N, CA, C and O atoms as a Maestro MAE file, in Angstrom:
{
 s_m_m2io_version
 :::
 2.0.0
}

f_m_ct {
 s_m_title
 :::
 protein
 m_atom[288] {
  # First column is atom index #
  i_m_mmod_type
  r_m_x_coord
  r_m_y_coord
  r_m_z_coord
  i_m_residue_number
  s_m_chain_name
  s_m_pdb_residue_name
  s_m_pdb_atom_name
  i_m_atomic_number
  :::
  1 25 0.831 -1.180 0.000 1 A "MET " " N  " 7
  2 3 0.000 0.000 0.000 1 A "MET " " CA " 6
  3 2 0.879 1.249 0.000 1 A "MET " " C  " 6
  4 15 1.803 1.364 0.805 1 A "MET " " O  " 8
  5 25 0.600 2.148 -0.870 2 A "GLU " " N  " 7
  6 3 1.403 3.361 -1.013 2 A "GLU " " CA " 6
  7 2 1.017 4.398 0.035 2 A "GLU " " C  " 6
  8 15 -0.165 4.556 0.342 2 A "GLU " " O  " 8
  9 25 1.988 5.097 0.580 3 A "GLN " " N  " 7
  10 3 1.771 6.067 1.657 3 A "GLN " " CA " 6
  11 2 2.253 7.457 1.248 3 A "GLN " " C  " 6
  12 15 2.945 8.115 2.025 3 A "GLN " " O  " 8
  13 25 1.905 7.913 0.056 4 A "LYS " " N  " 7
  14 3 2.456 9.167 -0.446 4 A "LYS " " CA " 6
  15 2 1.999 10.395 0.335 4 A "LYS " " C  " 6
  16 15 2.689 11.414 0.306 4 A "LYS " " O  " 8
  17 25 0.871 10.341 1.028 5 A "ASN " " N  " 7
  18 3 0.387 11.492 1.785 5 A "ASN " " CA " 6
  19 2 0.708 11.413 3.272 5 A "ASN " " C  " 6
  20 15 0.284 12.277 4.039 5 A "ASN " " O  " 8
  21 25 1.441 10.404 3.685 6 A "ASN " " N  " 7
  22 3 1.792 10.229 5.093 6 A "ASN " " CA " 6
  23 2 3.228 10.728 5.324 6 A "ASN " " C  " 6
  24 15 4.180 10.078 4.893 6 A "ASN " " O  " 8
  25 25 3.391 11.876 5.999 7 A "PRO " " N  " 7
  26 3 4.746 12.412 6.203 7 A "PRO " " CA " 6
  27 2 5.600 11.572 7.151 7 A "PRO " " C  " 6
  28 15 6.814 11.767 7.213 7 A "PRO " " O  " 8
  29 25 4.997 10.647 7.887 8 A "LEU " " N  " 7
  30 3 5.745 9.811 8.824 8 A "LEU " " CA " 6
  31 2 6.172 8.476 8.210 8 A "LEU " " C  " 6
  32 15 6.893 7.706 8.845 8 A "LEU " " O  " 8
  33 25 5.737 8.203 6.996 9 A "HIS " " N  " 7
  34 3 6.059 6.924 6.367 9 A "HIS " " CA " 6
  35 2 7.569 6.777 6.184 9 A "HIS " " C  " 6
  36 15 8.225 7.629 5.583 9 A "HIS " " O  " 8
  37 25 8.099 5.688 6.710 10 A "GLY " " N  " 7
  38 3 9.522 5.392 6.560 10 A "GLY " " CA " 6
  39 2 10.427 6.099 7.548 10 A "GLY " " C  " 6
  40 15 11.647 5.962 7.465 10 A "GLY " " O  " 8
  41 25 9.866 6.853 8.482 11 A "ILE " " N  " 7
  42 3 10.674 7.578 9.469 11 A "ILE " " CA " 6
  43 2 10.570 6.865 10.808 11 A "ILE " " C  " 6
  44 15 9.472 6.604 11.301 11 A "ILE " " O  " 8
  45 25 11.711 6.555 11.386 12 A "LYS " " N  " 7
  46 3 11.738 5.845 12.664 12 A "LYS " " CA " 6
  47 2 11.560 6.820 13.825 12 A "LYS " " C  " 6
  48 15 11.854 8.010 13.712 12 A "LYS " " O  " 8
  49 25 11.075 6.286 14.934 13 A "LEU " " N  " 7
  50 3 10.846 7.092 16.127 13 A "LEU " " CA " 6
  51 2 12.148 7.747 16.598 13 A "LEU " " C  " 6
  52 15 12.134 8.893 17.048 13 A "LEU " " O  " 8
  53 25 13.243 7.047 16.500 14 A "GLN " " N  " 7
  54 3 14.532 7.605 16.909 14 A "GLN " " CA " 6
  55 2 14.862 8.860 16.099 14 A "GLN " " C  " 6
  56 15 15.345 9.845 16.658 14 A "GLN " " O  " 8
  57 25 14.611 8.835 14.812 15 A "GLN " " N  " 7
  58 3 14.871 9.990 13.952 15 A "GLN " " CA " 6
  59 2 13.957 11.154 14.332 15 A "GLN " " C  " 6
  60 15 14.389 12.306 14.346 15 A "GLN " " O  " 8
  61 25 12.697 10.853 14.639 16 A "ILE " " N  " 7
  62 3 11.751 11.893 15.024 16 A "ILE " " CA " 6
  63 2 12.224 12.602 16.290 16 A "ILE " " C  " 6
  64 15 12.260 13.832 16.341 16 A "ILE " " O  " 8
  65 25 12.584 11.834 17.302 17 A "ILE " " N  " 7
  66 3 13.022 12.426 18.571 17 A "ILE " " CA " 6
  67 2 14.311 13.212 18.382 17 A "ILE " " C  " 6
  68 15 14.457 14.308 18.924 17 A "ILE " " O  " 8
  69 25 15.242 12.662 17.621 18 A "THR " " N  " 7
  70 3 16.517 13.338 17.383 18 A "THR " " CA " 6
  71 2 16.313 14.681 16.688 18 A "THR " " C  " 6
  72 15 16.923 15.677 17.074 18 A "THR " " O  " 8
  73 25 15.465 14.715 15.673 19 A "GLU " " N  " 7
  74 3 15.219 15.960 14.948 19 A "GLU " " CA " 6
  75 2 14.458 16.977 15.796 19 A "GLU " " C  " 6
  76 15 14.745 18.172 15.738 19 A "GLU " " O  " 8
  77 25 13.493 16.507 16.582 20 A "LEU " " N  " 7
  78 3 12.760 17.422 17.460 20 A "LEU " " CA " 6
  79 2 13.685 18.027 18.509 20 A "LEU " " C  " 6
  80 15 13.615 19.224 18.786 20 A "LEU " " O  " 8
  81 25 14.550 17.203 19.090 21 A "GLU " " N  " 7
  82 3 15.477 17.697 20.115 21 A "GLU " " CA " 6
  83 2 16.453 18.697 19.510 21 A "GLU " " C  " 6
  84 15 16.768 19.711 20.134 21 A "GLU " " O  " 8
  85 25 16.930 18.426 18.312 22 A "ALA " " N  " 7
  86 3 17.867 19.345 17.660 22 A "ALA " " CA " 6
  87 2 17.184 20.665 17.310 22 A "ALA " " C  " 6
  88 15 17.799 21.726 17.412 22 A "ALA " " O  " 8
  89 25 15.936 20.609 16.905 23 A "HIS " " N  " 7
  90 3 15.207 21.802 16.487 23 A "HIS " " CA " 6
  91 2 14.695 22.615 17.685 23 A "HIS " " C  " 6
  92 15 14.860 23.834 17.723 23 A "HIS " " O  " 8
  93 25 14.086 21.952 18.642 24 A "TYR " " N  " 7
  94 3 13.447 22.641 19.764 24 A "TYR " " CA " 6
  95 2 14.239 22.587 21.071 24 A "TYR " " C  " 6
  96 15 14.240 23.553 21.835 24 A "TYR " " O  " 8
  97 25 14.910 21.469 21.332 25 A "GLY " " N  " 7
  98 3 15.602 21.277 22.606 25 A "GLY " " CA " 6
  99 2 14.691 20.566 23.604 25 A "GLY " " C  " 6
  100 15 13.467 20.587 23.478 25 A "GLY " " O  " 8
  101 25 15.319 19.936 24.603 26 A "TRP " " N  " 7
  102 3 14.561 19.165 25.597 26 A "TRP " " CA " 6
  103 2 13.616 20.040 26.412 26 A "TRP " " C  " 6
  104 15 12.501 19.622 26.724 26 A "TRP " " O  " 8
  105 25 14.047 21.242 26.758 27 A "GLU " " N  " 7
  106 3 13.219 22.107 27.602 27 A "GLU " " CA " 6
  107 2 11.894 22.437 26.913 27 A "GLU " " C  " 6
  108 15 10.835 22.340 27.533 27 A "GLU " " O  " 8
  109 25 11.943 22.820 25.654 28 A "TYR " " N  " 7
  110 3 10.722 23.130 24.903 28 A "TYR " " CA " 6
  111 2 9.848 21.888 24.767 28 A "TYR " " C  " 6
  112 15 8.630 21.962 24.928 28 A "TYR " " O  " 8
  113 25 10.470 20.742 24.471 29 A "LEU " " N  " 7
  114 3 9.698 19.504 24.356 29 A "LEU " " CA " 6
  115 2 8.989 19.185 25.667 29 A "LEU " " C  " 6
  116 15 7.827 18.777 25.661 29 A "LEU " " O  " 8
  117 25 9.681 19.368 26.791 30 A "GLY " " N  " 7
  118 3 9.088 19.117 28.095 30 A "GLY " " CA " 6
  119 2 7.951 20.065 28.425 30 A "GLY " " C  " 6
  120 15 6.988 19.675 29.085 30 A "GLY " " O  " 8
  121 25 8.052 21.304 27.972 31 A "ASN " " N  " 7
  122 3 6.978 22.275 28.202 31 A "ASN " " CA " 6
  123 2 5.787 22.022 27.283 31 A "ASN " " C  " 6
  124 15 4.638 22.199 27.689 31 A "ASN " " O  " 8
  125 25 6.056 21.613 26.060 32 A "THR " " N  " 7
  126 3 4.998 21.383 25.084 32 A "THR " " CA " 6
  127 2 4.273 20.062 25.337 32 A "THR " " C  " 6
  128 15 3.044 19.998 25.306 32 A "THR " " O  " 8
  129 25 5.046 19.023 25.586 33 A "ILE " " N  " 7
  130 3 4.489 17.701 25.872 33 A "ILE " " CA " 6
  131 2 5.021 17.295 27.250 33 A "ILE " " C  " 6
  132 15 6.105 16.720 27.346 33 A "ILE " " O  " 8
  133 25 4.269 17.588 28.317 34 A "PRO " " N  " 7
  134 3 4.778 17.377 29.673 34 A "PRO " " CA " 6
  135 2 4.792 15.901 30.090 34 A "PRO " " C  " 6
  136 15 3.928 15.435 30.832 34 A "PRO " " O  " 8
  137 25 5.792 15.192 29.591 35 A "ILE " " N  " 7
  138 3 5.992 13.810 30.001 35 A "ILE " " CA " 6
  139 2 7.370 13.712 30.640 35 A "ILE " " C  " 6
  140 15 8.298 14.426 30.260 35 A "ILE " " O  " 8
  141 25 7.488 12.831 31.602 36 A "ARG " " N  " 7
  142 3 8.680 12.738 32.435 36 A "ARG " " CA " 6
  143 2 9.971 12.497 31.641 36 A "ARG " " C  " 6
  144 15 11.032 12.993 32.018 36 A "ARG " " O  " 8
  145 25 9.881 11.747 30.559 37 A "CYS " " N  " 7
  146 3 11.101 11.457 29.788 37 A "CYS " " CA " 6
  147 2 11.652 12.695 29.085 37 A "CYS " " C  " 6
  148 15 12.787 12.676 28.609 37 A "CYS " " O  " 8
  149 25 10.859 13.778 29.013 38 A "PHE " " N  " 7
  150 3 11.332 15.046 28.456 38 A "PHE " " CA " 6
  151 2 11.682 16.054 29.549 38 A "PHE " " C  " 6
  152 15 12.457 16.977 29.302 38 A "PHE " " O  " 8
  153 25 11.131 15.899 30.742 39 A "THR " " N  " 7
  154 3 11.305 16.915 31.782 39 A "THR " " CA " 6
  155 2 12.341 16.551 32.842 39 A "THR " " C  " 6
  156 15 12.968 17.451 33.401 39 A "THR " " O  " 8
  157 25 12.540 15.286 33.136 40 A "HIS " " N  " 7
  158 3 13.468 14.856 34.185 40 A "HIS " " CA " 6
  159 2 14.579 14.007 33.579 40 A "HIS " " C  " 6
  160 15 14.357 12.864 33.180 40 A "HIS " " O  " 8
  161 25 15.770 14.578 33.518 41 A "ASP " " N  " 7
  162 3 16.945 13.899 32.967 41 A "ASP " " CA " 6
  163 2 16.648 13.294 31.591 41 A "ASP " " C  " 6
  164 15 16.743 12.079 31.417 41 A "ASP " " O  " 8
  165 25 16.287 14.134 30.610 42 A "PRO " " N  " 7
  166 3 15.887 13.629 29.291 42 A "PRO " " CA " 6
  167 2 17.045 12.991 28.528 42 A "PRO " " C  " 6
  168 15 18.190 13.438 28.597 42 A "PRO " " O  " 8
  169 25 16.707 11.941 27.807 43 A "SER " " N  " 7
  170 3 17.682 11.291 26.937 43 A "SER " " CA " 6
  171 2 16.939 10.582 25.820 43 A "SER " " C  " 6
  172 15 15.743 10.311 25.928 43 A "SER " " O  " 8
  173 25 17.646 10.290 24.765 44 A "LEU " " N  " 7
  174 3 17.054 9.587 23.635 44 A "LEU " " CA " 6
  175 2 16.583 8.202 24.074 44 A "LEU " " C  " 6
  176 15 15.489 7.773 23.709 44 A "LEU " " O  " 8
  177 25 17.400 7.509 24.851 45 A "LYS " " N  " 7
  178 3 17.084 6.146 25.282 45 A "LYS " " CA " 6
  179 2 15.805 6.103 26.121 45 A "LYS " " C  " 6
  180 15 14.932 5.271 25.875 45 A "LYS " " O  " 8
  181 25 15.688 6.990 27.105 46 A "SER " " N  " 7
  182 3 14.501 6.978 27.959 46 A "SER " " CA " 6
  183 2 13.255 7.384 27.172 46 A "SER " " C  " 6
  184 15 12.167 6.858 27.407 46 A "SER " " O  " 8
  185 25 13.417 8.314 26.247 47 A "SER " " N  " 7
  186 3 12.288 8.751 25.430 47 A "SER " " CA " 6
  187 2 11.799 7.623 24.531 47 A "SER " " C  " 6
  188 15 10.594 7.394 24.428 47 A "SER " " O  " 8
  189 25 12.710 6.923 23.885 48 A "LEU " " N  " 7
  190 3 12.326 5.803 23.030 48 A "LEU " " CA " 6
  191 2 11.598 4.731 23.825 48 A "LEU " " C  " 6
  192 15 10.567 4.220 23.388 48 A "LEU " " O  " 8
  193 25 12.130 4.394 24.983 49 A "LYS " " N  " 7
  194 3 11.529 3.355 25.817 49 A "LYS " " CA " 6
  195 2 10.100 3.733 26.203 49 A "LYS " " C  " 6
  196 15 9.191 2.911 26.093 49 A "LYS " " O  " 8
  197 25 9.898 4.966 26.651 50 A "PHE " " N  " 7
  198 3 8.574 5.402 27.080 50 A "PHE " " CA " 6
  199 2 7.605 5.513 25.907 50 A "PHE " " C  " 6
  200 15 6.475 5.031 25.986 50 A "PHE " " O  " 8
  201 25 8.038 6.141 24.828 51 A "LEU " " N  " 7
  202 3 7.142 6.391 23.700 51 A "LEU " " CA " 6
  203 2 6.738 5.111 22.969 51 A "LEU " " C  " 6
  204 15 5.655 5.045 22.388 51 A "LEU " " O  " 8
  205 25 7.585 4.114 22.995 52 A "ARG " " N  " 7
  206 3 7.227 2.841 22.361 52 A "ARG " " CA " 6
  207 2 6.136 2.113 23.141 52 A "ARG " " C  " 6
  208 15 5.393 1.316 22.569 52 A "ARG " " O  " 8
  209 25 6.035 2.378 24.435 53 A "ARG " " N  " 7
  210 3 5.037 1.710 25.275 53 A "ARG " " CA " 6
  211 2 3.786 2.549 25.516 53 A "ARG " " C  " 6
  212 15 2.816 2.056 26.091 53 A "ARG " " O  " 8
  213 25 3.795 3.810 25.085 54 A "THR " " N  " 7
  214 3 2.707 4.727 25.412 54 A "THR " " CA " 6
  215 2 2.165 5.381 24.144 54 A "THR " " C  " 6
  216 15 2.693 6.395 23.686 54 A "THR " " O  " 8
  217 25 1.112 4.796 23.582 55 A "PRO " " N  " 7
  218 3 0.592 5.297 22.296 55 A "PRO " " CA " 6
  219 2 0.126 6.754 22.320 55 A "PRO " " C  " 6
  220 15 0.359 7.474 21.349 55 A "PRO " " O  " 8
  221 25 -0.518 7.210 23.383 56 A "TRP " " N  " 7
  222 3 -1.021 8.592 23.408 56 A "TRP " " CA " 6
  223 2 0.131 9.588 23.374 56 A "TRP " " C  " 6
  224 15 0.023 10.631 22.729 56 A "TRP " " O  " 8
  225 25 1.242 9.282 24.063 57 A "ALA " " N  " 7
  226 3 2.394 10.182 24.074 57 A "ALA " " CA " 6
  227 2 3.096 10.156 22.716 57 A "ALA " " C  " 6
  228 15 3.535 11.192 22.216 57 A "ALA " " O  " 8
  229 25 3.197 8.978 22.131 58 A "ARG " " N  " 7
  230 3 3.825 8.871 20.813 58 A "ARG " " CA " 6
  231 2 3.040 9.681 19.774 58 A "ARG " " C  " 6
  232 15 3.632 10.327 18.910 58 A "ARG " " O  " 8
  233 25 1.725 9.643 19.861 59 A "THR " " N  " 7
  234 3 0.889 10.411 18.939 59 A "THR " " CA " 6
  235 2 1.164 11.900 19.076 59 A "THR " " C  " 6
  236 15 1.246 12.608 18.072 59 A "THR " " O  " 8
  237 25 1.306 12.386 20.304 60 A "LYS " " N  " 7
  238 3 1.604 13.807 20.515 60 A "LYS " " CA " 6
  239 2 2.959 14.179 19.921 60 A "LYS " " C  " 6
  240 15 3.100 15.235 19.303 60 A "LYS " " O  " 8
  241 25 3.948 13.322 20.105 61 A "VAL " " N  " 7
  242 3 5.283 13.580 19.563 61 A "VAL " " CA " 6
  243 2 5.244 13.566 18.036 61 A "VAL " " C  " 6
  244 15 5.841 14.430 17.393 61 A "VAL " " O  " 8
  245 25 4.553 12.602 17.462 62 A "GLU " " N  " 7
  246 3 4.448 12.537 16.000 62 A "GLU " " CA " 6
  247 2 3.719 13.760 15.442 62 A "GLU " " C  " 6
  248 15 4.096 14.278 14.390 62 A "GLU " " O  " 8
  249 25 2.684 14.223 16.135 63 A "ASN " " N  " 7
  250 3 1.965 15.419 15.688 63 A "ASN " " CA " 6
  251 2 2.859 16.656 15.735 63 A "ASN " " C  " 6
  252 15 2.812 17.492 14.833 63 A "ASN " " O  " 8
  253 25 3.670 16.774 16.782 64 A "LEU " " N  " 7
  254 3 4.606 17.895 16.877 64 A "LEU " " CA " 6
  255 2 5.635 17.829 15.744 64 A "LEU " " C  " 6
  256 15 6.010 18.859 15.184 64 A "LEU " " O  " 8
  257 25 6.086 16.627 15.411 65 A "TYR " " N  " 7
  258 3 7.052 16.451 14.327 65 A "TYR " " CA " 6
  259 2 6.449 16.879 12.983 65 A "TYR " " C  " 6
  260 15 7.099 17.572 12.201 65 A "TYR " " O  " 8
  261 25 5.212 16.465 12.721 66 A "VAL " " N  " 7
  262 3 4.540 16.846 11.474 66 A "VAL " " CA " 6
  263 2 4.365 18.372 11.433 66 A "VAL " " C  " 6
  264 15 4.554 18.998 10.390 66 A "VAL " " O  " 8
  265 25 4.009 18.946 12.557 67 A "HIS " " N  " 7
  266 3 3.873 20.417 12.633 67 A "HIS " " CA " 6
  267 2 5.209 21.092 12.311 67 A "HIS " " C  " 6
  268 15 5.243 22.086 11.585 67 A "HIS " " O  " 8
  269 25 6.304 20.556 12.846 68 A "MET " " N  " 7
  270 3 7.633 21.115 12.583 68 A "MET " " CA " 6
  271 2 7.967 21.007 11.090 68 A "MET " " C  " 6
  272 15 8.515 21.944 10.508 68 A "MET " " O  " 8
  273 25 7.643 19.882 10.480 69 A "LEU " " N  " 7
  274 3 7.921 19.693 9.048 69 A "LEU " " CA " 6
  275 2 7.138 20.673 8.192 69 A "LEU " " C  " 6
  276 15 7.659 21.182 7.200 69 A "LEU " " O  " 8
  277 25 5.906 20.942 8.559 70 A "ARG " " N  " 7
  278 3 5.080 21.861 7.780 70 A "ARG " " CA " 6
  279 2 5.571 23.298 7.904 70 A "ARG " " C  " 6
  280 15 5.428 24.082 6.966 70 A "ARG " " O  " 8
  281 25 6.151 23.654 9.055 71 A "LYS " " N  " 7
  282 3 6.662 25.008 9.246 71 A "LYS " " CA " 6
  283 2 7.935 25.253 8.466 71 A "LYS " " C  " 6
  284 15 8.254 26.402 8.164 71 A "LYS " " O  " 8
  285 25 8.668 24.214 8.133 72 A "ARG " " N  " 7
  286 3 9.937 24.353 7.408 72 A "ARG " " CA " 6
  287 2 9.725 24.795 6.000 72 A "ARG " " C  " 6
  288 15 10.689 24.960 5.253 72 A "ARG " " O  " 8
  :::
 }
 m_bond[287] {
  # First column is bond index #
  i_m_from
  i_m_to
  i_m_order
  :::
  1 1 2 1
  2 2 3 1
  3 3 4 2
  4 3 5 1
  5 5 6 1
  6 6 7 1
  7 7 8 2
  8 7 9 1
  9 9 10 1
  10 10 11 1
  11 11 12 2
  12 11 13 1
  13 13 14 1
  14 14 15 1
  15 15 16 2
  16 15 17 1
  17 17 18 1
  18 18 19 1
  19 19 20 2
  20 19 21 1
  21 21 22 1
  22 22 23 1
  23 23 24 2
  24 23 25 1
  25 25 26 1
  26 26 27 1
  27 27 28 2
  28 27 29 1
  29 29 30 1
  30 30 31 1
  31 31 32 2
  32 31 33 1
  33 33 34 1
  34 34 35 1
  35 35 36 2
  36 35 37 1
  37 37 38 1
  38 38 39 1
  39 39 40 2
  40 39 41 1
  41 41 42 1
  42 42 43 1
  43 43 44 2
  44 43 45 1
  45 45 46 1
  46 46 47 1
  47 47 48 2
  48 47 49 1
  49 49 50 1
  50 50 51 1
  51 51 52 2
  52 51 53 1
  53 53 54 1
  54 54 55 1
  55 55 56 2
  56 55 57 1
  57 57 58 1
  58 58 59 1
  59 59 60 2
  60 59 61 1
  61 61 62 1
  62 62 63 1
  63 63 64 2
  64 63 65 1
  65 65 66 1
  66 66 67 1
  67 67 68 2
  68 67 69 1
  69 69 70 1
  70 70 71 1
  71 71 72 2
  72 71 73 1
  73 73 74 1
  74 74 75 1
  75 75 76 2
  76 75 77 1
  77 77 78 1
  78 78 79 1
  79 79 80 2
  80 79 81 1
  81 81 82 1
  82 82 83 1
  83 83 84 2
  84 83 85 1
  85 85 86 1
  86 86 87 1
  87 87 88 2
  88 87 89 1
  89 89 90 1
  90 90 91 1
  91 91 92 2
  92 91 93 1
  93 93 94 1
  94 94 95 1
  95 95 96 2
  96 95 97 1
  97 97 98 1
  98 98 99 1
  99 99 100 2
  100 99 101 1
  101 101 102 1
  102 102 103 1
  103 103 104 2
  104 103 105 1
  105 105 106 1
  106 106 107 1
  107 107 108 2
  108 107 109 1
  109 109 110 1
  110 110 111 1
  111 111 112 2
  112 111 113 1
  113 113 114 1
  114 114 115 1
  115 115 116 2
  116 115 117 1
  117 117 118 1
  118 118 119 1
  119 119 120 2
  120 119 121 1
  121 121 122 1
  122 122 123 1
  123 123 124 2
  124 123 125 1
  125 125 126 1
  126 126 127 1
  127 127 128 2
  128 127 129 1
  129 129 130 1
  130 130 131 1
  131 131 132 2
  132 131 133 1
  133 133 134 1
  134 134 135 1
  135 135 136 2
  136 135 137 1
  137 137 138 1
  138 138 139 1
  139 139 140 2
  140 139 141 1
  141 141 142 1
  142 142 143 1
  143 143 144 2
  144 143 145 1
  145 145 146 1
  146 146 147 1
  147 147 148 2
  148 147 149 1
  149 149 150 1
  150 150 151 1
  151 151 152 2
  152 151 153 1
  153 153 154 1
  154 154 155 1
  155 155 156 2
  156 155 157 1
  157 157 158 1
  158 158 159 1
  159 159 160 2
  160 159 161 1
  161 161 162 1
  162 162 163 1
  163 163 164 2
  164 163 165 1
  165 165 166 1
  166 166 167 1
  167 167 168 2
  168 167 169 1
  169 169 170 1
  170 170 171 1
  171 171 172 2
  172 171 173 1
  173 173 174 1
  174 174 175 1
  175 175 176 2
  176 175 177 1
  177 177 178 1
  178 178 179 1
  179 179 180 2
  180 179 181 1
  181 181 182 1
  182 182 183 1
  183 183 184 2
  184 183 185 1
  185 185 186 1
  186 186 187 1
  187 187 188 2
  188 187 189 1
  189 189 190 1
  190 190 191 1
  191 191 192 2
  192 191 193 1
  193 193 194 1
  194 194 195 1
  195 195 196 2
  196 195 197 1
  197 197 198 1
  198 198 199 1
  199 199 200 2
  200 199 201 1
  201 201 202 1
  202 202 203 1
  203 203 204 2
  204 203 205 1
  205 205 206 1
  206 206 207 1
  207 207 208 2
  208 207 209 1
  209 209 210 1
  210 210 211 1
  211 211 212 2
  212 211 213 1
  213 213 214 1
  214 214 215 1
  215 215 216 2
  216 215 217 1
  217 217 218 1
  218 218 219 1
  219 219 220 2
  220 219 221 1
  221 221 222 1
  222 222 223 1
  223 223 224 2
  224 223 225 1
  225 225 226 1
  226 226 227 1
  227 227 228 2
  228 227 229 1
  229 229 230 1
  230 230 231 1
  231 231 232 2
  232 231 233 1
  233 233 234 1
  234 234 235 1
  235 235 236 2
  236 235 237 1
  237 237 238 1
  238 238 239 1
  239 239 240 2
  240 239 241 1
  241 241 242 1
  242 242 243 1
  243 243 244 2
  244 243 245 1
  245 245 246 1
  246 246 247 1
  247 247 248 2
  248 247 249 1
  249 249 250 1
  250 250 251 1
  251 251 252 2
  252 251 253 1
  253 253 254 1
  254 254 255 1
  255 255 256 2
  256 255 257 1
  257 257 258 1
  258 258 259 1
  259 259 260 2
  260 259 261 1
  261 261 262 1
  262 262 263 1
  263 263 264 2
  264 263 265 1
  265 265 266 1
  266 266 267 1
  267 267 268 2
  268 267 269 1
  269 269 270 1
  270 270 271 1
  271 271 272 2
  272 271 273 1
  273 273 274 1
  274 274 275 1
  275 275 276 2
  276 275 277 1
  277 277 278 1
  278 278 279 1
  279 279 280 2
  280 279 281 1
  281 281 282 1
  282 282 283 1
  283 283 284 2
  284 283 285 1
  285 285 286 1
  286 286 287 1
  287 287 288 2
  :::
 }
}
């Protein structure tokens, strides 16, 4: 099935978090999406672990990523 209108197609969660952190920084991410993996000792590893197990948080992160892509 072709995913030409899906901006997340083929992009891994690790890439999403890395690009968001580089663009916004951990502090902004923690203020925008108040989850512990962004606010208390943030790291890529802890964020991946939490977001893979928590669909509602992953959806918020993916939505922020799509918003960032559209602003570019």
